[in-house]
C-alpha positions in Angstrom: -7.8 -25.9 -14.5 -8.3 -28.8 -12.2 -7.9 -32.4 -13.6 -8.1 -30.6 -17.0 -11.4 -28.2 -15.9 -11.4 -24.7 -16.1 -13.3 -22.3 -13.7 -14.0 -18.8 -13.8 -13.3 -16.2 -11.5 -15.4 -13.0 -11.9 -15.0 -9.6 -10.7 -17.6 -7.1 -9.6 -17.1 -3.4 -9.6 -17.9 -3.4 -5.6 -14.7 -5.4 -5.1 -16.1 -9.0 -4.9 -15.1 -11.9 -6.6 -16.8 -14.9 -7.5 -15.4 -18.3 -8.7 -17.8 -20.4 -11.0 -17.0 -24.0 -11.3 -19.7 -25.6 -13.8 -18.3 -29.1 -14.4 -19.9 -32.0 -12.8 -18.6 -33.3 -9.2 -19.5 -36.6 -8.5 -23.2 -36.4 -8.2 -23.3 -32.8 -7.2 -23.6 -29.8 -9.6 -21.2 -26.6 -9.8 -19.6 -24.9 -7.2 -19.8 -21.3 -6.6 -17.5 -19.3 -4.2 -17.8 -15.5 -3.3 -15.4 -13.5 -1.5 -14.1 -9.7 -1.3 -10.3 -11.2 -1.2 -9.0 -12.6 -4.4 -6.1 -14.1 -2.6 -8.4 -16.3 -0.2 -10.9 -17.4 -3.0 -8.5 -19.6 -4.8 -7.1 -21.0 -1.5 -10.7 -21.9 -0.5 -11.3 -23.5 -3.8 -8.0 -25.7 -3.4 -9.1 -26.7 0.1 -12.8 -27.5 -1.0 -11.2 -29.5 -4.1 -9.1 -31.7 -2.0 -11.3 -32.5 1.1 -14.4 -33.3 -1.2 -13.0 -34.3 -4.5 -9.6 -35.8 -3.7 -7.8 -33.3 -6.0 -4.7 -31.7 -5.6 -4.4 -28.3 -7.3 -0.6 -27.8 -7.7 -0.6 -24.6 -10.1 -3.1 -21.8 -10.9 -2.9 -19.2 -13.4 -5.2 -16.1 -13.6 -5.9 -14.7 -17.0 -7.7 -11.4 -16.6 -10.2 -10.3 -19.4 -12.0 -7.1 -19.6 -14.5 -5.7 -22.1 -17.0 -2.7 -22.1 -20.8 -3.1 -23.2 -21.5 -0.1 -25.8 
């Protein structure tokens, strides 16, 4: 969560991770980031948030959810 807003981190079978941040950013829409490094992806998001939106992210928690389609 950043300023009370949540982002989703999605994982694909190929080892790629995607962040999806769908709340409005100033006059812009959502932010999407893709990486094969789960450590660098949140670090990238933190830098982008600080640089473009003057928001400092001090703590981040990841909750892993998994489900199976039948």
